[in-house]
C-alpha positions in Angstrom: -36.4 -1.4 -16.2 -35.9 1.9 -15.2 -36.1 5.1 -17.8 -34.1 8.6 -18.0 -35.5 10.9 -20.4 -32.6 13.3 -21.5 -32.8 16.3 -24.1 -31.0 13.6 -26.7 -33.1 10.7 -26.1 -34.3 7.8 -23.3 -31.7 5.7 -21.8 -32.7 2.4 -19.9 -30.8 0.7 -17.4 -32.0 -1.7 -14.7 -30.4 0.6 -11.9 -30.2 4.7 -11.9 -28.0 6.0 -9.4 -29.1 10.2 -8.8 -26.5 12.0 -8.2 -26.5 15.8 -6.6 -24.9 18.1 -4.4 -28.3 19.6 -3.8 -30.6 17.8 -1.5 -33.7 16.9 -2.3 -35.7 17.8 0.9 -34.6 21.0 1.7 -34.0 24.1 -0.6 -33.0 27.0 1.3 -31.0 25.6 4.5 -28.6 24.0 2.7 -27.8 26.6 0.2 -25.6 28.3 2.8 -23.5 25.5 3.4 -22.9 24.6 0.0 -19.4 25.3 -1.7 -19.4 25.0 -5.8 -17.6 21.5 -6.0 -18.1 19.5 -9.0 -19.6 15.6 -8.9 -18.7 13.0 -11.0 -20.4 9.3 -11.6 -18.5 6.6 -13.7 -20.1 3.5 -14.3 -18.7 0.3 -15.5 -19.3 -3.3 -15.8 -17.7 -5.3 -12.6 -17.4 -9.0 -12.4 -20.3 -10.2 -10.1 -19.1 -10.0 -6.4 -15.9 -8.9 -7.2 -16.3 -6.3 -5.1 -18.7 -5.5 -1.5 -21.6 -4.3 -1.4 -20.6 -0.7 0.7 -20.8 2.7 0.2 -18.4 5.2 -0.4 -17.5 8.9 0.4 -15.1 11.6 0.7 -15.8 12.9 4.2 -12.3 14.9 4.2 -12.7 18.9 4.7 -12.3 21.3 2.3 -8.9 22.6 3.3 -7.6 18.9 2.6 -7.7 19.5 -0.9 -5.1 22.6 -0.9 -1.5 21.3 -1.2 1.6 22.6 0.5 2.3 25.8 -1.5 -0.9 26.7 -2.9 -4.2 28.9 -1.9 -7.7 28.5 -2.7 -11.1 30.1 -1.4 -13.1 27.8 0.4 -16.7 28.5 2.3 -17.0 27.7 6.0 -20.5 28.0 6.4 -21.3 31.5 5.3 -17.8 32.6 5.3 -15.5 32.6 2.5 -12.0 32.5 3.1 -8.5 32.8 1.2 -6.7 29.3 2.5 -2.9 28.7 2.3 -1.4 25.9 3.3 2.3 26.5 3.8 5.2 23.7 3.1 5.2 22.5 6.8 1.2 21.7 6.0 0.2 24.7 8.5 -3.4 26.5 7.2 -3.3 30.1 7.4 -7.0 31.5 6.9 -7.7 35.1 5.7 -11.0 37.1 5.0 -11.6 36.5 1.0 -13.1 39.5 0.9 -10.9 42.7 -0.5 -10.7 45.3 1.1 -11.2 48.1 -1.3 -14.7 47.2 -2.0 -15.3 43.6 -1.1 -15.1 41.5 -4.2 -13.8 38.2 -3.7 -10.0 38.0 -3.9 -8.6 34.2 -5.8 -4.5 32.7 -5.8 -2.3 33.4 -7.9 -0.1 30.5 -8.1 2.5 32.3 -10.5 3.1 35.1 -8.2 2.1 33.2 -4.7 -0.7 35.9 -3.7 -4.3 36.6 -3.1 -5.6 38.7 -6.5 -8.5 40.6 -6.5 -10.0 40.6 -10.1 -12.1 43.9 -9.5 -9.6 46.9 -9.5 -6.3 44.9 -9.0 -5.3 44.8 -5.5 -3.1 42.3 -4.6 -2.1 40.8 -0.7 0.8 38.5 0.2 0.1 35.2 1.9 -0.9 36.5 5.1 -2.9 39.5 3.6 -0.6 42.1 3.6 -1.4 44.7 0.5 1.4 44.5 -2.0 -0.6 46.5 -4.5 -3.6 48.7 -4.0 -5.9 50.2 -4.6 -6.9 48.6 -1.1 -5.0 50.4 1.8 -6.0 47.7 4.0 -4.6 44.3 4.6 -6.9 41.4 4.6 -8.6 40.1 7.4 -6.9 37.2 9.4 -9.2 34.3 10.7 -9.7 31.3 12.5 -10.6 28.1 11.2 -13.5 26.4 12.9 -14.7 23.1 12.6 -18.2 21.6 12.6 -16.4 18.4 13.6 -13.6 19.3 16.3 -12.0 15.9 15.7 -11.2 16.4 12.1 -7.7 18.0 11.7 -8.1 21.8 10.6 -4.6 22.9 11.1 -2.7 20.2 9.6 -2.6 18.3 6.6 -4.6 14.6 7.6 -3.0 11.2 6.3 -4.8 10.8 3.0 -7.5 8.6 3.6 -9.4 9.3 0.2 -12.4 7.4 1.0 -14.4 6.0 4.0 -16.8 3.1 3.8 -19.9 2.1 5.5 -21.5 -1.0 5.3 
């Protein structure tokens, strides 16, 4: 039996899964490539031999999760991007840095705009200023991919999980 100590007491289990977004072996370099995603683990009882012994993980690039007609802030390396997916599935990327004083804009789904929370500047989906104090558009940028075989300009068919034996 394994014992896991929590603030509310100890839990004993035959097996323990440690799930983290931060690798144990590198406390500096990996943080420059991480995005603030939440991860969940669910433990359930299943009948013995009812599922194969496999390891599953989601390998979709972060743009996979932006539905058509929506925008989101995404990280590509150390760059913060304001990414919008149009009705045809094409991605449009802008710098997420407001041109007024550099705050990070956020997606306003009600108004279909990029809004700066610091001083109220608003930008349309192509980055043009709709409302100041900013006077310069958000900079358009090209999306890059560390894995060129991954689609980065079209919404891929949803392979929600990949498996490795």
